C-alpha angles and dihedrals in degrees: 000000000000126000123235108204116211136184122197113220093177138033098279138137114266112256110255140197122196126216112305094347109133092209126087108211120226125198137209108258114264093230092057122103121237111287122218116200110197120219113285092009135113137219134199110212121195104229097205090233133111121191138201106209120210113260111277095020138108132191125229126196119227135183120268098234094225092051092048096047102038099037107023095237118151130188115252120182102019114165125099113186122212091246093055111111104173133093115295112245125205113220115196133177122205104219094175129092093241135071116259124216117212119192133207112269092019116143103241116161141010130221129203123202113224138177105235123212103241096211123192112240114229123191116215115208095211129039090224088063092059096074126026123213089250091061111108103234104175095151095040115179096332112138133201111356096006094127094055099267 
């Protein structure tokens, strides 16, 4: 098991993870006022939390299913790199047609900690060198919906 070190710079509930849940729940700071997100608008909420990620890890924000389904809130900017040292911000979009009221201490978002694959980017000079004949290209260049979904 790997440790995620946090520091609270505001009065905010400590992020929490229960049992085998992958997500770490973050809360709206206690000292914040109520936040209203108008329909089709976004907000960026300072979380009051700084993190020191373990070496070789990143953190990705995901929707809390209840918040997404009941309120139409979707995560916007969501990646925290291991070399980021600032306060974590929570970026939410209101995709609904009604204003959404968020209250202090409300559980609002979840983060998962992942070990990214730091790939080496290699530029091919010719498109024909990108895929070899031996590559299995069942899908080919079909775009959205090309696999029947």
